[in-house]
N, CA, C and O atoms as a GROMACS GRO file, in nm:
protein
  268
    1MET      N    1   2.582  -6.256   0.518
    1MET     CA    2   2.678  -6.359   0.491
    1MET      C    3   2.776  -6.306   0.387
    1MET      O    4   2.736  -6.257   0.281
    2GLY      N    5   2.900  -6.317   0.417
    2GLY     CA    6   3.002  -6.265   0.328
    2GLY      C    7   3.049  -6.370   0.228
    2GLY      O    8   3.002  -6.483   0.227
    3PHE      N    9   3.140  -6.329   0.145
    3PHE     CA   10   3.194  -6.416   0.041
    3PHE      C   11   3.263  -6.539   0.101
    3PHE      O   12   3.257  -6.648   0.044
    4THR      N   13   3.329  -6.520   0.214
    4THR     CA   14   3.402  -6.632   0.276
    4THR      C   15   3.307  -6.741   0.322
    4THR      O   16   3.340  -6.860   0.314
    5ALA      N   17   3.192  -6.704   0.369
    5ALA     CA   18   3.094  -6.803   0.414
    5ALA      C   19   3.048  -6.889   0.297
    5ALA      O   20   3.035  -7.010   0.310
    6TYR      N   21   3.024  -6.826   0.182
    6TYR     CA   22   2.983  -6.903   0.065
    6TYR      C   23   3.096  -6.997   0.018
    6TYR      O   24   3.070  -7.110  -0.023
    7ALA      N   25   3.218  -6.950   0.026
    7ALA     CA   26   3.332  -7.032  -0.015
    7ALA      C   27   3.347  -7.153   0.077
    7ALA      O   28   3.380  -7.263   0.032
    8GLN      N   29   3.323  -7.131   0.206
    8GLN     CA   30   3.334  -7.242   0.301
    8GLN      C   31   3.223  -7.344   0.278
    8GLN      O   32   3.247  -7.465   0.284
    9GLU      N   33   3.103  -7.296   0.251
    9GLU     CA   34   2.992  -7.388   0.223
    9GLU      C   35   3.020  -7.469   0.097
    9GLU      O   36   2.994  -7.589   0.091
   10GLY      N   37   3.074  -7.400  -0.004
   10GLY     CA   38   3.107  -7.469  -0.128
   10GLY      C   39   3.212  -7.577  -0.106
   10GLY      O   40   3.202  -7.686  -0.162
   11ALA      N   41   3.311  -7.549  -0.024
   11ALA     CA   42   3.416  -7.646   0.006
   11ALA      C   43   3.360  -7.764   0.083
   11ALA      O   44   3.398  -7.879   0.059
   12LYS      N   45   3.268  -7.736   0.176
   12LYS     CA   46   3.205  -7.845   0.253
   12LYS      C   47   3.125  -7.935   0.160
   12LYS      O   48   3.130  -8.058   0.172
   13ASP      N   49   3.050  -7.875   0.069
   13ASP     CA   50   2.970  -7.953  -0.024
   13ASP      C   51   3.059  -8.039  -0.114
   13ASP      O   52   3.028  -8.155  -0.142
   14GLU      N   53   3.169  -7.981  -0.160
   14GLU     CA   54   3.261  -8.055  -0.245
   14GLU      C   55   3.323  -8.172  -0.168
   14GLU      O   56   3.339  -8.281  -0.223
   15ALA      N   57   3.358  -8.149  -0.043
   15ALA     CA   58   3.416  -8.256   0.039
   15ALA      C   59   3.314  -8.366   0.061
   15ALA      O   60   3.346  -8.485   0.057
   16LYS      N   61   3.190  -8.326   0.085
   16LYS     CA   62   3.082  -8.423   0.106
   16LYS      C   63   3.059  -8.505  -0.020
   16LYS      O   64   3.044  -8.627  -0.014
   17ASP      N   65   3.058  -8.438  -0.135
   17ASP     CA   66   3.038  -8.508  -0.263
   17ASP      C   67   3.154  -8.603  -0.290
   17ASP      O   68   3.133  -8.714  -0.338
   18ALA      N   69   3.274  -8.561  -0.258
   18ALA     CA   70   3.392  -8.648  -0.278
   18ALA      C   71   3.381  -8.772  -0.190
   18ALA      O   72   3.415  -8.883  -0.233
   19GLY      N   73   3.333  -8.753  -0.068
   19GLY     CA   74   3.314  -8.867   0.022
   19GLY      C   75   3.213  -8.966  -0.032
   19GLY      O   76   3.233  -9.087  -0.023
   20HIS      N   77   3.105  -8.914  -0.089
   20HIS     CA   78   3.003  -9.001  -0.148
   20HIS      C   79   3.060  -9.076  -0.267
   20HIS      O   80   3.032  -9.195  -0.285
   21ASP      N   81   3.139  -9.008  -0.349
   21ASP     CA   82   3.200  -9.072  -0.466
   21ASP      C   83   3.294  -9.184  -0.424
   21ASP      O   84   3.296  -9.291  -0.486
   22ILE      N   85   3.371  -9.160  -0.320
   22ILE     CA   86   3.465  -9.262  -0.271
   22ILE      C   87   3.388  -9.383  -0.219
   22ILE      O   88   3.426  -9.497  -0.245
   23LYS      N   89   3.281  -9.358  -0.145
   23LYS     CA   90   3.201  -9.467  -0.091
   23LYS      C   91   3.140  -9.549  -0.204
   23LYS      O   92   3.139  -9.672  -0.198
   24LYS      N   93   3.089  -9.481  -0.306
   24LYS     CA   94   3.028  -9.550  -0.420
   24LYS      C   95   3.133  -9.633  -0.494
   24LYS      O   96   3.106  -9.746  -0.533
   25ALA      N   97   3.251  -9.577  -0.512
   25ALA     CA   98   3.359  -9.649  -0.580
   25ALA      C   99   3.397  -9.774  -0.501
   25ALA      O  100   3.423  -9.879  -0.560
   26GLY      N  101   3.401  -9.762  -0.371
   26GLY     CA  102   3.432  -9.878  -0.287
   26GLY      C  103   3.329  -9.987  -0.300
   26GLY      O  104   3.363 -10.105  -0.307
   27LYS      N  105   3.203  -9.948  -0.303
   27LYS     CA  106   3.095 -10.047  -0.320
   27LYS      C  107   3.104 -10.113  -0.457
   27LYS      O  108   3.088 -10.234  -0.469
   28ASP      N  109   3.131 -10.033  -0.560
   28ASP     CA  110   3.143 -10.088  -0.695
   28ASP      C  111   3.257 -10.189  -0.702
   28ASP      O  112   3.245 -10.294  -0.764
   29THR      N  113   3.368 -10.156  -0.638
   29THR     CA  114   3.483 -10.247  -0.635
   29THR      C  115   3.446 -10.377  -0.564
   29THR      O  116   3.483 -10.486  -0.608
   30GLY      N  117   3.374 -10.364  -0.454
   30GLY     CA  118   3.331 -10.483  -0.379
   30GLY      C  119   3.241 -10.571  -0.462
   30GLY      O  120   3.255 -10.693  -0.462
   31HIS      N  121   3.147 -10.509  -0.534
   31HIS     CA  122   3.056 -10.587  -0.620
   31HIS      C  123   3.133 -10.656  -0.731
   31HIS      O  124   3.106 -10.772  -0.762
   32ALA      N  125   3.228 -10.588  -0.790
   32ALA     CA  126   3.308 -10.645  -0.898
   32ALA      C  127   3.388 -10.765  -0.847
   32ALA      O  128   3.397 -10.868  -0.914
   33ALA      N  129   3.445 -10.752  -0.729
   33ALA     CA  130   3.522 -10.862  -0.671
   33ALA      C  131   3.433 -10.982  -0.643
   33ALA      O  132   3.472 -11.097  -0.664
   34LYS      N  133   3.313 -10.955  -0.596
   34LYS     CA  134   3.217 -11.063  -0.566
   34LYS      C  135   3.181 -11.138  -0.695
   34LYS      O  136   3.178 -11.260  -0.697
   35HIS      N  137   3.153 -11.062  -0.802
   35HIS     CA  138   3.118 -11.125  -0.929
   35HIS      C  139   3.235 -11.204  -0.986
   35HIS      O  140   3.216 -11.313  -1.040
   36ALA      N  141   3.354 -11.151  -0.974
   36ALA     CA  142   3.473 -11.221  -1.023
   36ALA      C  143   3.492 -11.351  -0.947
   36ALA      O  144   3.522 -11.455  -1.006
   37GLY      N  145   3.473 -11.346  -0.817
   37GLY     CA  146   3.486 -11.466  -0.735
   37GLY      C  147   3.386 -11.572  -0.772
   37GLY      O  148   3.419 -11.691  -0.779
   38LYS      N  149   3.262 -11.531  -0.798
   38LYS     CA  150   3.158 -11.626  -0.839
   38LYS      C  151   3.193 -11.688  -0.974
   38LYS      O  152   3.172 -11.808  -0.994
   39SER      N  153   3.246 -11.609  -1.066
   39SER     CA  154   3.283 -11.660  -1.197
   39SER      C  155   3.395 -11.763  -1.186
   39SER      O  156   3.391 -11.867  -1.252
   40VAL      N  157   3.492 -11.734  -1.102
   40VAL     CA  158   3.603 -11.829  -1.082
   40VAL      C  159   3.549 -11.959  -1.022
   40VAL      O  160   3.588 -12.067  -1.065
   41ALA      N  161   3.462 -11.948  -0.925
   41ALA     CA  162   3.405 -12.066  -0.860
   41ALA      C  163   3.327 -12.150  -0.961
   41ALA      O  164   3.339 -12.272  -0.962
   42LYS      N  165   3.248 -12.083  -1.044
   42LYS     CA  166   3.168 -12.154  -1.143
   42LYS      C  167   3.259 -12.224  -1.245
   42LYS      O  168   3.235 -12.339  -1.280
   43GLY      N  169   3.361 -12.154  -1.291
   43GLY     CA  170   3.454 -12.213  -1.387
   43GLY      C  171   3.530 -12.330  -1.328
   43GLY      O  172   3.552 -12.430  -1.396
   44THR      N  173   3.570 -12.317  -1.202
   44THR     CA  174   3.642 -12.425  -1.135
   44THR      C  175   3.552 -12.548  -1.121
   44THR      O  176   3.595 -12.660  -1.147
   45LYS      N  177   3.428 -12.525  -1.080
   45LYS     CA  178   3.333 -12.635  -1.062
   45LYS      C  179   3.311 -12.707  -1.195
   45LYS      O  180   3.309 -12.830  -1.200
   46LYS      N  181   3.295 -12.630  -1.300
   46LYS     CA  182   3.272 -12.687  -1.432
   46LYS      C  183   3.394 -12.771  -1.476
   46LYS      O  184   3.378 -12.881  -1.529
   47GLY      N  185   3.513 -12.718  -1.453
   47GLY     CA  186   3.635 -12.790  -1.488
   47GLY      C  187   3.651 -12.919  -1.410
   47GLY      O  188   3.693 -13.021  -1.466
   48VAL      N  189   3.618 -12.915  -1.284
   48VAL     CA  190   3.629 -13.034  -1.199
   48VAL      C  191   3.533 -13.142  -1.249
   48VAL      O  192   3.570 -13.259  -1.257
   49HIS      N  193   3.412 -13.103  -1.282
   49HIS     CA  194   3.313 -13.200  -1.331
   49HIS      C  195   3.357 -13.261  -1.464
   49HIS      O  196   3.343 -13.381  -1.485
   50LYS      N  197   3.410 -13.178  -1.554
   50LYS     CA  198   3.457 -13.230  -1.683
   50LYS      C  199   3.572 -13.328  -1.662
   50LYS      O  200   3.578 -13.432  -1.727
   51THR      N  201   3.664 -13.294  -1.573
   51THR     CA  202   3.778 -13.381  -1.545
   51THR      C  203   3.731 -13.514  -1.487
   51THR      O  204   3.780 -13.620  -1.525
   52ALA      N  205   3.637 -13.507  -1.394
   52ALA     CA  206   3.585 -13.629  -1.331
   52ALA      C  207   3.519 -13.719  -1.435
   52ALA      O  208   3.537 -13.841  -1.434
   53LYS      N  209   3.442 -13.658  -1.524
   53LYS     CA  210   3.373 -13.736  -1.628
   53LYS      C  211   3.475 -13.801  -1.722
   53LYS      O  212   3.459 -13.918  -1.759
   54ALA      N  213   3.578 -13.726  -1.759
   54ALA     CA  214   3.681 -13.780  -1.847
   54ALA      C  215   3.758 -13.893  -1.778
   54ALA      O  216   3.794 -13.992  -1.841
   55THR      N  217   3.782 -13.879  -1.649
   55THR     CA  218   3.851 -13.983  -1.573
   55THR      C  219   3.768 -14.111  -1.570
   55THR      O  220   3.820 -14.221  -1.588
   56GLU      N  221   3.638 -14.096  -1.546
   56GLU     CA  222   3.549 -14.213  -1.546
   56GLU      C  223   3.549 -14.281  -1.683
   56GLU      O  224   3.553 -14.403  -1.691
   57LYS      N  225   3.543 -14.202  -1.788
   57LYS     CA  226   3.542 -14.256  -1.924
   57LYS      C  227   3.673 -14.331  -1.951
   57LYS      O  228   3.671 -14.440  -2.009
   58GLY      N  229   3.784 -14.273  -1.910
   58GLY     CA  230   3.914 -14.338  -1.928
   58GLY      C  231   3.923 -14.468  -1.849
   58GLY      O  232   3.978 -14.567  -1.897
   59ALA      N  233   3.871 -14.467  -1.729
   59ALA     CA  234   3.872 -14.586  -1.645
   59ALA      C  235   3.788 -14.697  -1.708
   59ALA      O  236   3.826 -14.814  -1.702
   60GLU      N  237   3.677 -14.661  -1.767
   60GLU     CA  238   3.592 -14.760  -1.835
   60GLU      C  239   3.667 -14.823  -1.953
   60GLU      O  240   3.661 -14.944  -1.974
   61LYS      N  241   3.738 -14.741  -2.030
   61LYS     CA  242   3.813 -14.791  -2.144
   61LYS      C  243   3.922 -14.888  -2.099
   61LYS      O  244   3.942 -14.993  -2.161
   62VAL      N  245   3.992 -14.854  -1.992
   62VAL     CA  246   4.097 -14.942  -1.940
   62VAL      C  247   4.036 -15.072  -1.893
   62VAL      O  248   4.090 -15.180  -1.917
   63LYS      N  249   3.922 -15.061  -1.824
   63LYS     CA  250   3.854 -15.180  -1.772
   63LYS      C  251   3.812 -15.272  -1.887
   63LYS      O  252   3.828 -15.394  -1.878
   64GLU      N  253   3.759 -15.214  -1.995
   64GLU     CA  254   3.715 -15.293  -2.111
   64GLU      C  255   3.834 -15.364  -2.175
   64GLU      O  256   3.822 -15.479  -2.217
   65LYS      N  257   3.948 -15.297  -2.183
   65LYS     CA  258   4.066 -15.356  -2.245
   65LYS      C  259   4.127 -15.469  -2.162
   65LYS      O  260   4.188 -15.561  -2.216
   66THR      N  261   4.109 -15.462  -2.030
   66THR     CA  262   4.170 -15.563  -1.945
   66THR      C  263   4.078 -15.683  -1.925
   66THR      O  264   4.122 -15.785  -1.872
   67GLU      N  265   3.957 -15.674  -1.966
   67GLU     CA  266   3.864 -15.788  -1.948
   67GLU      C  267   3.877 -15.889  -2.058
   67GLU      O  268   3.807 -15.990  -2.058
   0.00000   0.00000   0.00000
């Protein structure tokens, strides 16, 4: 096996490693997006519940004043 064969093998290995790195980066990005989406959903749900509770409290106050 000559020097060129070793160089070609090295290039193949580097290309393969680069492919693995890209795949891993893609998965990491997907996981990050999933976590961000869950956080937004949780924050939105919490905000909606707080708003609903405040609306009910305000409605009770108005009702008490009009009675």
